[in-house]
C-alpha positions as semicolon CSV with decimal commas, in nm:
position;residue;x (nm);y (nm);z (nm)
1;M;-1,072;0,390;1,827
2;A;-1,101;0,770;1,810
3;N;-0,760;0,803;1,979
4;M;-0,604;0,604;1,696
5;F;-0,659;0,894;1,462
6;R;-0,494;1,153;1,685
7;W;-0,127;1,227;1,631
8;T;0,082;1,451;1,850
9;E;0,238;1,734;1,655
10;V;0,614;1,749;1,724
11;H;0,911;1,976;1,636
12;G;0,670;2,264;1,598
13;G;0,517;2,090;1,294
14;K;0,847;2,118;1,106
15;T;1,084;1,859;0,960
16;P;1,273;1,689;1,243
17;P;1,617;1,837;1,314
18;P;1,931;1,623;1,271
19;G;1,930;1,326;1,507
20;E;1,556;1,356;1,577
21;S;1,259;1,171;1,428
22;V;0,879;1,170;1,401
23;G;0,731;0,856;1,565
24;P;0,438;0,643;1,441
25;H;0,192;0,824;1,668
26;E;0,336;1,169;1,593
27;R;0,317;1,403;1,293
28;M;0,446;1,723;1,144
29;S;0,209;1,995;1,029
30;W;-0,067;1,859;0,808
31;G;0,083;2,030;0,504
32;R;0,421;1,857;0,555
33;T;0,242;1,532;0,642
34;I;0,056;1,544;0,309
35;G;0,390;1,605;0,138
36;I;0,557;1,299;0,291
37;G;0,241;1,099;0,214
38;A;0,282;1,191;-0,153
39;Q;0,642;1,058;-0,140
40;H;0,507;0,728;-0,010
41;V;0,261;0,713;-0,304
42;V;0,539;0,760;-0,557
43;A;0,764;0,508;-0,381
44;M;0,508;0,231;-0,388
45;F;0,358;0,321;-0,721
46;G;0,571;0,141;-0,982
47;A;0,566;-0,208;-0,836
48;T;0,205;-0,180;-0,718
49;F;0,066;-0,148;-1,069
50;V;0,336;-0,344;-1,257
51;F;0,269;-0,669;-1,077
52;P;-0,110;-0,679;-1,140
53;V;-0,037;-0,602;-1,507
54;V;0,202;-0,900;-1,535
55;M;-0,047;-1,118;-1,343
56;G;-0,328;-1,025;-1,583
57;L;-0,537;-0,855;-1,312
58;D;-0,682;-0,500;-1,313
59;P;-0,420;-0,238;-1,204
60;N;-0,686;0,016;-1,112
61;L;-0,847;-0,234;-0,876
62;A;-0,506;-0,319;-0,731
63;I;-0,424;0,045;-0,655
64;L;-0,772;0,102;-0,509
65;F;-0,740;-0,194;-0,274
66;S;-0,378;-0,112;-0,185
67;G;-0,514;0,207;-0,029
68;L;-0,811;0,041;0,140
69;M;-0,602;-0,246;0,276
70;T;-0,329;-0,012;0,401
71;I;-0,587;0,158;0,621
72;L;-0,709;-0,183;0,742
73;F;-0,350;-0,288;0,822
74;L;-0,281;0,030;1,021
75;V;-0,597;-0,012;1,225
76;I;-0,521;-0,375;1,308
77;V;-0,163;-0,298;1,420
78;R;-0,292;0,004;1,615
79;N;-0,067;0,240;1,420
80;W;0,246;0,083;1,570
81;V;0,383;-0,051;1,240
82;P;0,402;0,224;0,974
83;S;0,361;0,041;0,643
84;Y;0,207;0,057;0,297
85;L;0,044;-0,252;0,157
86;G;0,123;-0,271;-0,215
87;T;0,088;-0,553;-0,465
88;S;0,291;-0,862;-0,372
89;A;0,537;-1,013;-0,621
90;A;0,526;-1,343;-0,428
91;F;0,239;-1,481;-0,642
92;V;0,355;-1,375;-0,990
93;A;0,515;-1,712;-1,064
94;V;0,209;-1,884;-0,910
95;V;-0,020;-1,700;-1,148
96;V;0,198;-1,794;-1,445
97;A;0,175;-2,159;-1,344
98;I;-0,204;-2,144;-1,293
99;R;-0,262;-1,984;-1,631
100;S;-0,028;-2,232;-1,803
101;Q;-0,250;-2,512;-1,667
102;G;-0,565;-2,358;-1,812
103;G;-0,678;-2,153;-1,513
104;D;-0,838;-1,810;-1,562
105;S;-0,836;-1,496;-1,346
106;S;-1,106;-1,628;-1,110
107;D;-0,890;-1,938;-1,049
108;V;-0,597;-1,707;-0,981
109;T;-0,777;-1,497;-0,726
110;G;-0,931;-1,806;-0,563
111;A;-0,588;-1,961;-0,511
112;I;-0,453;-1,633;-0,377
113;L;-0,746;-1,591;-0,142
114;A;-0,678;-1,935;0,009
115;A;-0,314;-1,845;0,059
116;G;-0,419;-1,521;0,226
117;A;-0,641;-1,712;0,463
118;V;-0,350;-1,940;0,560
119;L;-0,136;-1,630;0,623
120;A;-0,406;-1,487;0,844
121;L;-0,411;-1,806;1,046
122;V;-0,031;-1,792;1,072
123;G;-0,069;-1,443;1,211
124;V;-0,311;-1,564;1,478
125;A;-0,078;-1,850;1,575
126;V;0,223;-1,612;1,598
127;H;0,021;-1,362;1,802
128;F;-0,057;-1,623;2,068
129;A;0,257;-1,839;2,046
130;G;0,510;-1,563;1,984
131;P;0,759;-1,496;1,699
132;S;0,972;-1,795;1,805
133;L;0,719;-2,018;1,626
134;L;0,840;-1,881;1,292
135;K;1,201;-1,964;1,374
136;K;1,118;-2,331;1,435
137;V;0,895;-2,390;1,132
138;L;1,060;-2,156;0,882
139;P;1,432;-2,120;0,959
140;P;1,632;-1,889;0,726
141;A;1,763;-2,182;0,518
142;V;1,406;-2,276;0,421
143;T;1,275;-1,920;0,384
144;G;1,564;-1,813;0,165
145;G;1,530;-2,120;-0,054
146;V;1,160;-2,072;-0,114
147;V;1,201;-1,702;-0,191
148;M;1,481;-1,784;-0,431
149;L;1,290;-2,050;-0,625
150;I;0,986;-1,823;-0,654
151;G;1,196;-1,546;-0,814
152;F;1,408;-1,758;-1,045
153;N;1,108;-1,963;-1,160
154;L;0,994;-1,643;-1,337
155;A;1,292;-1,623;-1,577
156;P;1,108;-1,790;-1,868
157;V;0,825;-1,533;-1,837
158;V;1,071;-1,259;-1,921
159;A;1,247;-1,455;-2,193
160;D;0,936;-1,589;-2,367
161;T;0,666;-1,327;-2,310
162;Y;0,795;-0,972;-2,257
163;W;1,147;-0,949;-2,394
164;P;1,066;-1,068;-2,751
165;Q;0,800;-0,798;-2,793
166;D;1,066;-0,528;-2,822
167;Q;1,417;-0,633;-2,724
168;W;1,581;-0,291;-2,776
169;I;1,331;-0,104;-2,563
170;A;1,366;-0,379;-2,305
171;I;1,750;-0,355;-2,282
172;L;1,744;0,026;-2,270
173;T;1,481;0,019;-1,995
174;T;1,687;-0,232;-1,799
175;L;1,996;-0,015;-1,835
176;F;1,808;0,293;-1,712
177;L;1,660;0,102;-1,418
178;V;1,989;-0,045;-1,306
179;V;2,177;0,287;-1,334
180;G;1,893;0,471;-1,160
181;A;1,860;0,228;-0,870
182;V;2,237;0,233;-0,800
183;L;2,357;0,579;-0,900
184;F;2,061;0,817;-0,859
185;P;2,068;1,016;-0,534
186;G;1,850;0,941;-0,231
187;F;1,479;0,936;-0,301
188;W;1,521;0,913;-0,679
189;A;1,702;0,584;-0,645
190;R;1,414;0,445;-0,437
191;I;1,162;0,520;-0,711
192;A;1,382;0,382;-0,990
193;V;1,113;0,134;-1,095
194;F;0,861;0,414;-1,146
195;L;1,116;0,628;-1,327
196;G;1,210;0,328;-1,545
197;L;0,847;0,281;-1,647
198;V;0,816;0,646;-1,741
199;F;1,147;0,633;-1,936
200;G;1,048;0,317;-2,125
201;F;0,700;0,451;-2,197
202;L;0,837;0,775;-2,343
203;L;1,106;0,590;-2,536
204;S;0,843;0,360;-2,689
205;W;0,623;0,655;-2,785
206;L;0,918;0,828;-2,952
207;A;1,003;0,504;-3,134
208;D;0,650;0,492;-3,270
209;L;0,679;0,847;-3,396
210;T;1,022;0,808;-3,558
211;L;1,050;0,440;-3,653
212;G;0,685;0,340;-3,698
213;P;0,516;0,017;-3,584
214;I;0,716;-0,280;-3,469
215;T;0,657;-0,640;-3,587
216;S;0,663;-0,885;-3,300
217;V;0,462;-1,146;-3,109
218;T;0,211;-0,997;-2,863
219;P;0,005;-1,172;-2,592
220;T;-0,302;-1,155;-2,816
221;S;-0,144;-1,249;-3,154
222;N;-0,163;-1,629;-3,101
223;G;0,212;-1,676;-3,141
224;E;0,238;-1,487;-3,469
225;A;0,453;-1,179;-3,526
226;V;0,229;-0,892;-3,624
227;P;0,287;-0,519;-3,690
228;H;0,163;-0,298;-3,403
229;D;0,228;0,029;-3,227
230;R;0,433;0,003;-2,914
231;V;0,201;0,241;-2,728
232;S;-0,177;0,223;-2,774
233;F;-0,435;0,421;-2,582
234;T;-0,728;0,237;-2,733
235;G;-1,032;0,278;-2,509
236;I;-0,918;0,587;-2,322
237;G;-1,189;0,795;-2,484
238;D;-1,460;0,558;-2,368
239;A;-1,324;0,528;-2,012
240;S;-1,486;0,748;-1,755
241;W;-1,308;0,992;-1,529
242;F;-1,453;0,851;-1,207
243;G;-1,600;0,514;-1,115
244;L;-1,523;0,159;-1,013
245;P;-1,301;-0,048;-1,242
246;S;-1,517;-0,219;-1,507
247;G;-1,485;-0,416;-1,827
248;D;-1,314;-0,752;-1,883
249;L;-0,959;-0,875;-1,836
250;A;-0,759;-1,025;-2,123
251;D;-0,900;-1,374;-2,054
252;G;-1,262;-1,254;-2,062
253;V;-1,318;-1,254;-1,689
254;A;-1,465;-0,932;-1,549
255;A;-1,217;-0,695;-1,383
256;V;-1,427;-0,714;-1,062
257;H;-1,506;-1,081;-1,009
258;G;-1,554;-1,351;-0,749
259;P;-1,295;-1,626;-0,695
260;S;-1,308;-1,991;-0,805
261;F;-1,141;-2,262;-0,600
262;S;-0,933;-2,558;-0,718
263;L;-0,720;-2,773;-0,487
264;T;-0,448;-2,803;-0,750
265;F;-0,422;-2,427;-0,792
266;I;-0,442;-2,362;-0,417
267;L;-0,144;-2,596;-0,359
268;L;0,043;-2,392;-0,622
269;A;-0,024;-2,072;-0,428
270;L;0,064;-2,188;-0,074
271;P;0,442;-2,134;-0,114
272;G;0,365;-1,764;-0,154
273;V;0,266;-1,768;0,216
274;I;0,628;-1,840;0,311
275;A;0,744;-1,544;0,102
276;L;0,483;-1,319;0,263
277;V;0,593;-1,432;0,610
278;A;0,950;-1,337;0,518
279;E;0,835;-0,998;0,379
280;N;0,629;-0,902;0,677
281;T;0,875;-1,032;0,938
282;G;1,162;-0,843;0,782
283;H;0,947;-0,530;0,752
284;V;0,843;-0,529;1,118
285;R;1,199;-0,593;1,241
286;A;1,339;-0,323;1,016
287;I;1,086;-0,070;1,154
288;A;1,159;-0,179;1,512
289;E;1,530;-0,120;1,455
290;M;1,462;0,230;1,307
291;T;1,211;0,346;1,569
292;G;1,359;0,173;1,873
293;D;1,017;0,024;1,957
294;D;0,966;-0,338;2,062
295;L;0,733;-0,454;1,787
296;D;0,744;-0,830;1,860
297;P;0,397;-0,808;2,023
298;Y;0,265;-0,679;1,689
299;M;0,431;-0,941;1,465
300;G;0,128;-1,165;1,463
301;R;-0,102;-0,868;1,405
302;A;0,103;-0,761;1,105
303;L;0,104;-1,110;0,953
304;G;-0,267;-1,156;1,019
305;A;-0,353;-0,809;0,885
306;D;-0,168;-0,878;0,557
307;G;-0,341;-1,217;0,531
308;L;-0,684;-1,062;0,587
309;A;-0,601;-0,784;0,336
310;T;-0,506;-1,041;0,070
311;V;-0,829;-1,233;0,137
312;L;-1,045;-0,922;0,105
313;A;-0,863;-0,792;-0,203
314;S;-0,871;-1,120;-0,392
315;S;-1,239;-1,181;-0,303
316;V;-1,333;-0,913;-0,560
317;G;-1,054;-0,975;-0,813
318;A;-0,779;-0,745;-0,683
319;S;-0,411;-0,836;-0,634
320;P;-0,251;-0,985;-0,319
321;T;-0,088;-0,739;-0,084
322;T;0,228;-0,714;0,117
323;T;0,427;-0,462;0,321
324;Y;0,657;-0,253;0,097
325;A;1,029;-0,209;0,153
326;E;1,021;0,087;-0,088
327;N;0,839;0,282;0,180
328;I;1,086;0,171;0,444
329;G;1,345;0,343;0,227
330;V;1,148;0,668;0,248
331;M;1,129;0,640;0,627
332;S;1,496;0,558;0,654
333;A;1,591;0,866;0,454
334;T;1,353;1,109;0,627
335;R;1,333;0,960;0,983
336;I;0,957;1,029;0,961
337;Y;0,765;0,721;1,074
338;S;0,428;0,891;1,117
339;T;0,138;0,666;1,033
340;A;-0,060;0,982;0,949
341;A;0,147;1,002;0,627
342;Y;0,044;0,649;0,539
343;Y;-0,322;0,734;0,575
344;V;-0,261;1,022;0,336
345;A;-0,092;0,786;0,087
346;A;-0,377;0,536;0,117
347;I;-0,641;0,802;0,045
348;V;-0,449;0,921;-0,265
349;A;-0,427;0,560;-0,389
350;I;-0,802;0,511;-0,339
351;I;-0,871;0,824;-0,548
352;L;-0,637;0,707;-0,829
353;G;-0,798;0,363;-0,823
354;L;-1,137;0,523;-0,894
355;V;-1,017;0,688;-1,219
356;P;-1,076;0,442;-1,506
357;K;-0,886;0,660;-1,756
358;F;-0,581;0,617;-1,539
359;G;-0,620;0,239;-1,568
360;V;-0,621;0,259;-1,950
361;I;-0,288;0,442;-1,941
362;I;-0,142;0,174;-1,711
363;N;-0,263;-0,104;-1,940
364;A;-0,088;0,074;-2,232
365;I;0,256;-0,001;-2,092
366;P;0,446;-0,166;-2,382
367;G;0,559;-0,526;-2,351
368;G;0,920;-0,429;-2,412
369;V;0,910;-0,191;-2,113
370;L;0,767;-0,464;-1,894
371;G;1,047;-0,693;-2,016
372;G;1,309;-0,441;-1,914
373;I;1,149;-0,388;-1,573
374;T;1,072;-0,752;-1,487
375;V;1,417;-0,879;-1,585
376;V;1,544;-0,680;-1,284
377;L;1,251;-0,725;-1,045
378;Y;1,225;-1,102;-1,090
379;G;1,598;-1,145;-1,045
380;M;1,591;-0,932;-0,732
381;I;1,322;-1,155;-0,584
382;G;1,544;-1,457;-0,626
383;L;1,851;-1,281;-0,491
384;I;1,665;-1,166;-0,181
385;G;1,649;-1,535;-0,097
386;A;2,030;-1,541;-0,108
387;K;2,034;-1,225;0,108
388;I;1,829;-1,408;0,373
389;W;2,094;-1,682;0,374
390;V;2,383;-1,436;0,399
391;D;2,222;-1,223;0,670
392;N;2,163;-1,533;0,883
393;D;2,497;-1,705;0,822
394;V;2,342;-2,018;0,674
395;D;2,623;-2,278;0,664
396;F;2,650;-2,432;0,318
397;G;2,941;-2,641;0,433
398;S;2,683;-2,853;0,613
399;P;2,509;-3,129;0,409
400;K;2,199;-3,072;0,628
401;N;2,158;-2,737;0,454
402;I;2,296;-2,773;0,105
403;V;2,150;-3,111;0,007
404;P;1,778;-3,055;0,079
405;L;1,798;-2,699;-0,053
406;A;1,962;-2,817;-0,376
407;A;1,680;-3,063;-0,447
408;G;1,401;-2,813;-0,376
409;L;1,563;-2,536;-0,578
410;I;1,609;-2,741;-0,894
411;V;1,255;-2,876;-0,877
412;G;1,108;-2,533;-0,818
413;I;1,315;-2,334;-1,067
414;G;1,304;-2,600;-1,336
415;D;0,926;-2,663;-1,311
416;V;0,971;-3,029;-1,238
417;T;0,628;-3,200;-1,208
418;L;0,507;-3,487;-0,989
419;K;0,196;-3,637;-1,148
420;F;-0,058;-3,825;-0,928
421;T;-0,358;-3,850;-1,160
422;E;-0,470;-3,687;-1,485
423;D;-0,639;-3,413;-1,285
424;F;-0,394;-3,370;-0,998
425;Q;-0,025;-3,292;-1,010
426;L;0,234;-3,092;-0,819
427;G;0,480;-2,891;-1,015
428;G;0,735;-2,617;-1,005
429;I;0,706;-2,387;-0,706
430;A;0,457;-2,600;-0,512
431;F;0,651;-2,922;-0,556
432;G;0,984;-2,752;-0,494
433;T;0,863;-2,585;-0,172
434;I;0,711;-2,904;-0,033
435;L;1,022;-3,104;-0,116
436;L;1,245;-2,838;0,038
437;L;1,044;-2,818;0,359
438;V;1,005;-3,196;0,405
439;L;1,366;-3,282;0,324
440;Y;1,508;-3,001;0,543
441;H;1,309;-3,092;0,846
442;L;1,365;-3,461;0,785
443;V;1,740;-3,432;0,807
444;N;1,733;-3,165;1,084
445;R;1,465;-3,325;1,300
446;R;1,704;-3,431;1,582
447;D;1,895;-3,109;1,614
448;A;1,789;-2,747;1,650
449;P;1,885;-2,567;1,324
450;A;2,233;-2,431;1,356
451;N;2,128;-2,130;1,158
452;E;1,823;-2,037;1,363
453;P;1,785;-1,658;1,349
454;S;1,831;-1,435;1,647
455;D;1,583;-1,170;1,747
456;E;1,777;-0,929;1,529
457;T;1,748;-1,140;1,214
458;D;1,671;-0,946;0,899
459;L;1,434;-1,139;0,671
460;T;1,349;-0,842;0,453
461;Y;1,206;-0,955;0,118
462;T;1,047;-0,740;-0,148
């Protein structure tokens, strides 16, 4: 274990020269390593605290556990898979569905914990059976379809919850984010979500100063339009500078809480496992391509580590985790794959998570800003499903692909419900995923899937 925390200093401790790199078990000088670790913090930051906010969970707790679980992940994969575990978007639609059916935050974290446990078991199975197991059970046609329906199922959340709170701030934030992500240079484009949040926050603050309060529906106004400031730092004076997250969430459940378990809600959460498999598989293969290392022996470890991290985080009320493509972008640009930098990023996140005043600032993000950010992020989740299809040449000229996918997508995106009893029903994402899986394997049971991915398949999903 002690050897895990020893990195060989290369290139004289300096930035690697053109054509060279810094491997997972290597590092630059500690000063430069801390600098690249800070870049990883900024890269993961926007999405890591936006998603717990939209899920109604505590962002401070999410950031704290993102750091703790990143360290756990690195230890389990023996520092071979440089990665940051930020908050997963795969369960946002699940959380919306659970809350719409009367569930509270403890029901949310209970369902996510169960999904994390399933992912951990998948990791164990892949570790012993090999990555080929994933290709048989979850071919790209299925994985892409599930990821797509998860993303597009969230469209009503933007339209009904965030956008109406301040439509002009929302559209300007969207415009900034899109321009930034596409046209900003290098590293700045990779942190466009974070920059968009800062832009929208400042724009909302200026609007309060110049235009006064806005009248709109808020999550706490019971459906009535009420006058309110766009930015409110209520509670920041009472929040301490250092300590564990405390207080209650919007639904009255304590920020740090234990999970509750319901079969109905657990079934809603299980499709998120497929998205997490796609995320982690794509992440490991992308890193293998960049570093030149054979990481197939660590695929099961990576899946199992993320599953275990999600279990541990949700057991105390924190958000689910996943490997972050934003940080792959940093590695791609710098050719620095040192896991030492990820330990630095994790420690910084842990420190930030223990500053309650910081959490008050995060919770003050205006609804219009969240509307502008989520309209892009949720759409990107859905389109990543299409990217999986394109990257793997899924043949939509074949009825064996297009027909079962069509049925599952409409059920999942349209929130179609299958009612068994008054207390048990399948709807939306859960029903769509089950239908897609069953129908696809039913009509493809005699033949190996024509679109089975090769070892070079890119299933990246973020």
